[in-house]
C-alpha positions in Angstrom: -3.7 -23.9 0.9 -3.6 -20.5 -0.7 -4.7 -20.2 -4.3 -2.5 -19.0 -7.1 -4.8 -16.0 -7.6 -4.4 -14.9 -4.0 -0.6 -15.2 -4.1 -0.6 -13.4 -7.5 -2.6 -10.5 -6.0 -0.2 -10.3 -3.0 2.7 -10.1 -5.4 0.9 -7.4 -7.4 0.4 -5.3 -4.3 4.1 -5.6 -3.5 5.1 -4.7 -7.1 6.6 -8.1 -7.7 4.2 -8.9 -10.6 2.5 -6.5 -13.1 -1.0 -5.5 -11.9 -4.0 -5.4 -14.2 -6.7 -2.9 -13.4 -7.1 -2.7 -9.6 -5.0 -0.2 -7.6 -2.1 -1.7 -5.7 -0.2 -0.6 -2.7 3.0 -0.4 -4.8 1.2 2.0 -7.2 -0.4 4.0 -4.5 2.8 4.6 -2.6 4.6 6.2 -5.6 5.2 9.9 -5.0 3.1 12.0 -4.9 1.0 9.7 -2.7 -2.7 10.1 -3.2 -4.4 9.6 0.1 -7.7 8.3 -1.4 -5.8 5.8 -3.6 -3.7 4.7 -0.7 -6.8 4.1 1.4 -8.4 2.1 -1.4 -5.3 0.0 -2.0 -4.8 -0.8 1.7 -8.4 -1.7 2.0 -8.1 -4.1 -0.9 -4.9 -5.6 0.6 -6.5 -6.1 4.0 -9.5 -7.8 2.3 -6.9 -10.0 0.6 -5.4 -10.9 3.9 -8.8 -12.0 5.1 -9.2 -14.3 2.0 -5.7 -15.7 2.7 -6.6 -16.3 6.3 -9.5 -18.5 5.3 -7.5 -20.3 2.6 -4.7 -21.1 5.1 -6.7 -21.6 8.3 -10.2 -22.8 7.3 -13.7 -21.3 7.1 -13.7 -20.6 10.9 -10.1 -20.3 12.0 -10.9 -19.8 15.7 -12.8 -23.2 15.8 -10.5 -25.2 13.7 -8.0 -27.5 15.4 -6.6 -29.2 12.2 -6.3 -28.1 8.6 -4.3 -25.0 9.5 -1.3 -24.3 7.4 2.0 -24.9 9.3 4.0 -22.9 6.7 3.7 -20.1 4.3 5.8 -19.6 1.3 8.8 -17.3 1.4 7.4 -15.4 -1.6 4.1 -14.8 0.3 5.9 -13.6 3.4 8.2 -11.4 1.3 5.3 -9.8 -0.5 3.6 -8.8 2.8 6.8 -7.5 4.3 7.4 -5.5 1.1 4.0 -3.9 1.3 4.6 -2.9 4.9 8.0 -1.4 4.0 6.5 0.6 1.1 3.8 2.0 3.4 6.4 3.1 6.0 8.5 4.8 3.3 5.3 6.6 2.2 4.9 7.8 5.8 1.7 5.7 6.1 2.6 4.3 9.5 -1.0 3.6 10.5 -1.6 1.6 7.3 1.7 -0.3 7.8 0.6 -1.2 11.3 -2.7 -2.4 9.9 -1.0 -4.6 7.4 1.4 -6.1 10.0 -1.4 -6.6 12.5 -3.5 -8.4 9.8 -0.6 -10.5 8.8 0.1 -11.6 12.3 -3.6 -12.6 12.7 -3.2 -14.7 9.6 -0.1 -16.4 11.0 -1.7 -16.9 14.4 -4.5 -18.8 12.6 -7.2 -18.2 15.2 -8.8 -14.9 14.0 -12.0 -15.3 12.0 -12.2 -11.8 10.5 -8.9 -10.0 9.9 -10.4 -6.6 9.3 -12.6 -6.8 12.5 -9.5 -7.9 14.4 -7.6 -4.8 13.2 -10.4 -2.5 14.2 -10.6 -4.1 17.7 -6.8 -3.8 18.1 -6.9 -0.1 17.0 -9.6 0.5 19.6 -7.6 -1.2 22.3 -4.5 0.9 21.4 -6.5 4.1 22.0 -7.5 3.2 25.5 
């Protein structure tokens, strides 16, 4: 089960709720796009996906048979899709791919470390 704070942070990154303090993807993709700010915001979002992965799929998702979430809220799915859309519109295609790859890992429920999974997938793409 995802916590309210995780869902709130997803919504903040998507610009669906006001953000307090930390940089969000929605703020970082406003023109002119600041590359450093975008990198920081996407890194925070990917870390958030890793938190969400463990909230939905357990402490060690690859080992768990039960306890995995069978559904995610429409609001959660919309927030992630909105973040990917904003990144594409900001011509941040690599970052959009990272978000989508991380999200699919969360949905699959069998990846223990979302950021490591993204790194491995990027390496495999370059071969």
